[in-house]
ROBA-352490 format. One record per residue: y, x, z of N, C-alpha, C in turn. Coordinates in steps of 0.001 Angstrom, whole numbers, plus 524288, in hexadecimal, padded with zeros to 5 digits. Example, Ala and Ser with C-alpha at 12.3 -4.5 7.8 and 13.67 -1.06 7.14 Angstrom:
<rs>
<<7E9C6,83386,81E78>,<7EE6C,8300C,81E78>,<7F31C,83390,81E78>>;
<<7F736,83232,81BA8>,<7FBDC,83566,81BE4>,<8001E,83264,81EBE>>;
</rs>
This chain:
<rs>
<<7AD8A,8061B,81FFA>,<7B3AC,8086D,81FBA>,<7B6FD,802D8,81FD1>>;
<<7B90F,8037D,822F3>,<7BE84,7FF6D,8240B>,<7C369,7FFAD,81ECA>>;
<<7C4DB,7FECA,81A98>,<7C90A,7FE60,81B23>,<7CF5F,7FCCC,81C04>>;
<<7D260,80038,81DC8>,<7D615,7FE9C,82024>,<7DB1D,7FDFE,81BB8>>;
<<7DFAA,7FC2A,81B1B>,<7E3CA,7F9D0,81805>,<7E7C0,7FB46,81B68>>;
<<7EE2A,7FEC9,81811>,<7F113,8017B,818AB>,<7F652,7FE02,814BC>>;
<<7FA2E,7FCF2,81800>,<7FF10,7FF19,81516>,<80297,80092,817E2>>;
<<805CF,802D0,813F4>,<80C24,80379,816EC>,<811DD,8018D,8107A>>;
<<81291,800C5,8129A>,<818F6,7FED9,80EC3>,<81FBD,801C2,810E4>>;
<<822AD,80132,80CCA>,<827F7,8037B,81050>,<82B1F,7FE6E,80D2A>>;
<<8292E,7FA25,80CA7>,<82A71,7F5EA,80DD8>,<82D06,7F488,806BD>>;
<<82813,7F5AD,80365>,<82ADC,7F5BD,7FD11>,<8272A,7F6B9,7FC70>>;
<<82271,7F946,7FB11>,<81FBA,7FBBD,7FA93>,<81AEC,7FC0F,800E5>>;
<<81650,7F7ED,7FD9B>,<81207,7F816,80110>,<80E6D,7FDD9,7FEF1>>;
<<80B5D,8014C,80294>,<807BF,805A0,800D2>,<801CA,804BE,80449>>;
<<7FC9D,80233,8022C>,<7F8AD,801EB,80456>,<7F45F,8059B,803E1>>;
<<7F0FC,80543,806D3>,<7EAEE,80873,806FA>,<7E76C,805EB,80947>>;
<<7E2BE,808A7,8091F>,<7DEB3,80409,80A50>,<7DC0C,80971,80C82>>;
<<7D80C,80ACE,81119>,<7D63A,8100B,8138D>,<7D1A7,80F2A,81562>>;
<<7CE71,80E91,8151A>,<7C7F1,80FEA,81833>,<7C676,813DA,81CDE>>;
<<7CA24,817F0,81C89>,<7CB2D,81BAB,8207F>,<7CFDF,81DEF,822C3>>;
<<7D470,81E00,820D1>,<7DA66,81CA9,82440>,<7DBCB,8196D,82559>>;
<<7DE3B,81A8E,82A55>,<7E15D,815BB,82BA3>,<7E82B,8189C,82B12>>;
<<7EA9C,8167F,82880>,<7EFB8,81941,8247C>,<7F526,814E7,82BBD>>;
<<7F931,81B77,82C19>,<7FCA8,8173D,82F01>,<80191,81755,82D1B>>;
<<80113,81AF4,827E1>,<80630,81B26,824D4>,<80540,81C40,81EE6>>;
<<80A1D,81C02,81BE9>,<80A69,81E22,8166B>,<81132,81E41,81412>>;
<<80FB8,81F4F,80F2B>,<811FA,8226C,80CEE>,<8101E,82296,8053C>>;
<<817E9,820DB,804FD>,<818AB,81F9B,7FF1F>,<81FD3,820D6,7FEC9>>;
<<81FAF,82158,7FBE1>,<82542,821F0,7F85E>,<82537,81EB2,7F515>>;
<<82929,81D13,7F334>,<82A94,81545,7EE90>,<82FF1,81825,7EC35>>;
<<82F3B,8164F,7E81B>,<83107,817D8,7E6CE>,<83534,810BD,7E25C>>;
<<837AE,80D1B,7E346>,<83844,80954,7DFA9>,<83438,8068E,7E462>>;
<<8317D,804C8,7E2C2>,<82E03,7FFCC,7E3DB>,<82924,7FF3B,7E28F>>;
<<828D0,80569,7E4D7>,<82350,808B3,7E281>,<82491,80E3B,7E60C>>;
<<81EB3,80F83,7E9CE>,<81B44,81459,7E9D0>,<81C95,81805,7E632>>;
<<81E82,81BBD,7E96C>,<81CCD,82124,7E3E8>,<81BFF,82471,7E6AD>>;
<<818F6,82955,7E5E6>,<81374,82B84,7E516>,<8100A,82B59,7E9AD>>;
<<80E80,82DB6,7EDB9>,<808BC,82AEA,7F100>,<809FA,827FC,7F504>>;
<<80622,8253D,7F572>,<8064F,820ED,7FAA5>,<80332,82452,7FED7>>;
<<8048B,822DD,804BB>,<800FB,82582,805C2>,<7FFAE,823D0,80CB8>>;
<<7FBE6,823EF,80DBF>,<7FAC6,82319,811FB>,<7F832,825AF,81A50>>;
<<7FA87,825EB,81C2E>,<7F813,82A14,820B8>,<7F747,82776,8240C>>;
<<7F33F,82A22,82746>,<7F25A,82781,82D45>,<7F3E5,826EC,8307A>>;
<<7FA5E,82B96,82FB3>,<7FDEC,82D02,8328E>,<803E1,828D5,83436>>;
<<804B5,8285F,83719>,<808A7,825AE,8389B>,<80D3F,82782,8371A>>;
<<81108,82568,83570>,<81671,824C2,8325E>,<81762,82A3D,83732>>;
<<81BFB,82FA7,836E6>,<81E4E,82F31,8300E>,<81AF6,82F22,82BD4>>;
<<81671,832CF,82C6E>,<81533,8344C,82741>,<81430,832BF,822AA>>;
<<812C3,82C44,82526>,<8127E,828A0,81FBF>,<819BE,825FA,81FEA>>;
<<8195D,824D8,81C8B>,<81D8D,82160,81A9E>,<81E0D,81C02,81EAE>>;
<<81995,81825,81C58>,<8193D,8124A,81DC8>,<81566,812E2,82348>>;
<<8170A,80FBE,82598>,<8123E,80E9D,82918>,<80D57,80A79,826B5>>;
<<80929,80C4B,82783>,<8058C,80B1A,8260A>,<80362,80666,8275C>>;
<<80142,80282,8248C>,<80024,7FE4F,828DE>,<7FAE6,7FBB3,827A7>>;
<<7F4E7,7FBDA,82A76>,<7F00D,7F915,82889>,<7F1E3,7F2FB,82802>>;
<<7EE2D,7F259,8214B>,<7F110,7E9ED,82004>,<7E9EC,7EA57,81E53>>;
<<7E8CD,7E4C7,81F0C>,<7E3A4,7E250,81BE0>,<7E10B,7E40A,817BE>>;
<<7DE33,7E41E,81799>,<7DBD2,7E4ED,81132>,<7DDE7,7DE65,80DC3>>;
<<7DD20,7DA2F,810CD>,<7E137,7D579,80E3C>,<7E4F4,7D8ED,80B85>>;
<<7E963,7DBA6,80D75>,<7EF96,7DC27,80CDC>,<7ECED,7E167,80717>>;
<<7E9A7,7E4CD,8093F>,<7EAD5,7E9E8,806DD>,<7E78A,7E66B,80377>>;
<<7E575,7E294,801AC>,<7E2C0,7E0A8,7FA88>,<7E888,7DE3F,7FA67>>;
<<7EB2F,7DE07,7FBFE>,<7F031,7D964,7FAE6>,<7F308,7DD0B,7F946>>;
<<7F3C5,7E3E1,7FBCB>,<7F737,7E8BD,7F87B>,<7F4DE,7E90B,7F22D>>;
<<7EEE6,7E957,7F375>,<7EDD8,7EB8F,7EF08>,<7EE4E,7E997,7E7B5>>;
<<7EFFF,7E305,7EAFE>,<7F017,7DDAE,7E6A9>,<7F4E8,7DFD3,7E4C5>>;
<<7F93E,7E1CD,7E996>,<7FD16,7E33D,7E646>,<7FD0F,7E6FA,7E3DA>>;
<<7FB92,7EB19,7E542>,<7FA64,7F0C8,7E2AD>,<7F81D,7EE51,7DC94>>;
<<7F5EB,7ECE8,7DCEA>,<7F2DC,7EB74,7D699>,<7F6E6,7E853,7D54F>>;
<<7F956,7E520,7D5BA>,<7FD08,7E129,7D241>,<8026C,7E4F9,7D106>>;
<<801E2,7E802,7D31E>,<805A4,7ED62,7D3C1>,<8047D,7EFAB,7CE68>>;
<<80075,7F1E9,7CFA4>,<80012,7F5E8,7CA83>,<7FD2F,7F2EB,7C6A5>>;
<<7FB96,7EEFB,7C7C4>,<7FC6D,7EB1C,7C0F5>,<7FFBD,7EA61,7BE34>>;
<<8044A,7EA05,7C239>,<80A73,7E9CE,7BFAC>,<80BF5,7EEAA,7BF16>>;
<<80A4B,7F1FB,7BE63>,<80D90,7F48A,7BDC2>,<80A82,7F6C9,7B7BF>>;
<<8058D,7F44B,7B4CF>,<8012E,7F732,7B2ED>,<80157,7F93A,7B2EB>>;
<<7FF25,7FB42,7B7C1>,<7FB08,7FF40,7B9B0>,<7F51A,7FBC1,7BA4F>>;
<<7EFAD,7FE82,7BB03>,<7ECA6,7FDDF,7BA9F>,<7EA74,7FEC0,7BEF0>>;
<<7E822,7FB98,7C20D>,<7E528,7FA0A,7C722>,<7E18C,80047,7CA01>>;
<<7DF8E,7FE82,7C4D2>,<7DB1C,8037B,7C4E7>,<7DE40,808E1,7C79A>>;
<<7E1B4,80AB2,7C30C>,<7E277,80D3E,7C3BA>,<7E7D8,80FC5,7C7AF>>;
<<7EA26,80CE8,7C8ED>,<7EF65,80C2D,7CC54>,<7EE40,809A5,7D355>>;
<<7EBB9,809C6,7D3A1>,<7EA39,806BB,7DA06>,<7E72E,80AC6,7DD75>>;
<<7EA75,8115C,7DCBE>,<7E7B5,81562,7E258>,<7EAD1,81222,7E6A8>>;
<<7E909,8179C,7EB28>,<7EB26,81572,7EFEC>,<7F055,816D9,7EEC4>>;
<<7F0C6,8197B,7ECA6>,<7F70B,81D3E,7E9A2>,<7FC2C,81775,7E8E1>>;
<<7F92E,814E3,7E6DF>,<7FB59,8113C,7E43B>,<7FAB0,80B2F,7E6D1>>;
<<7F92F,80D5E,7ECAD>,<7F796,8067D,7EF53>,<7FD64,80464,7F27D>>;
<<800CF,801AD,7ED0D>,<804FF,80031,7F12F>,<80758,7FB13,7ECF7>>;
<<80B99,7F88A,7EE86>,<80D11,7F402,7EC6D>,<81110,7F3EC,7EF01>>;
<<81606,7F129,7ECD5>,<81C05,7EF78,7EE76>,<81A08,7EC4B,7F06C>>;
<<81D9A,7EB06,7F4EE>,<81E2F,7E6B7,7F8E3>,<81FDE,7E142,7F93B>>;
<<8245D,7E27B,7F2F2>,<8233A,7DD32,7F1F2>,<82295,7DAC4,7ED99>>;
<<81BC5,7DEF8,7EB44>,<81902,7DA97,7E8A8>,<81470,7D904,7E9BC>>;
<<8146D,7D98E,7F030>,<80FAB,7DAB1,7F42F>,<80EB1,7D2ED,7F2F2>>;
<<80735,7CFF4,7F336>,<80A1D,7CA20,7F1A5>,<80A77,7C8AA,7F6D9>>;
<<80D21,7C2D2,7F9E9>,<80F18,7C168,7FDE0>,<80A59,7C34F,7FFB3>>;
<<803CF,7C280,800EA>,<80195,7C2ED,80567>,<80190,7C7B4,808B5>>;
<<80278,7CD8A,803E2>,<801EC,7D3C8,8046A>,<807E7,7D12D,806DA>>;
<<80A5E,7D11D,80509>,<811AE,7D1EF,8071C>,<80FEC,7D109,80B7C>>;
<<80DC0,7CB40,80DE8>,<80E4F,7CBAA,8138A>,<80BE1,7CE33,8170E>>;
<<80729,7D0CF,815EA>,<80486,7D485,8184D>,<8085A,7D93D,818F0>>;
<<80C1B,7DA34,81617>,<80E11,7DE46,8169F>,<813A2,7DE37,81B1C>>;
<<81304,7DAD9,81B53>,<816F6,7DA25,81E44>,<8150C,7DA01,824DD>>;
<<81130,7D9F7,824EC>,<80CAC,7DBE2,82901>,<80D03,7E1BA,82D12>>;
</rs>
């Protein structure tokens, strides 16, 4: 089974998800300051159901986003073993490494 990777951004926060069974067309999340609050959701239905368009990304970009997420979790003093659910799959765009940031412009 092929795993596909998706992301969506509001320009400040990027949320992302992997799926072996679904193709996502949109995502929704709300932010407060520079972090999401509440649930992060992805939908197979296009806008306007989701607030932001979801785009398919490469495994390499997904892994770069995962690495940035782990850095965010560690910087917050949290244990990555317990704080890395799909609902916490987000990063601040400003914190992305140069390689991951160049992907987000595509």
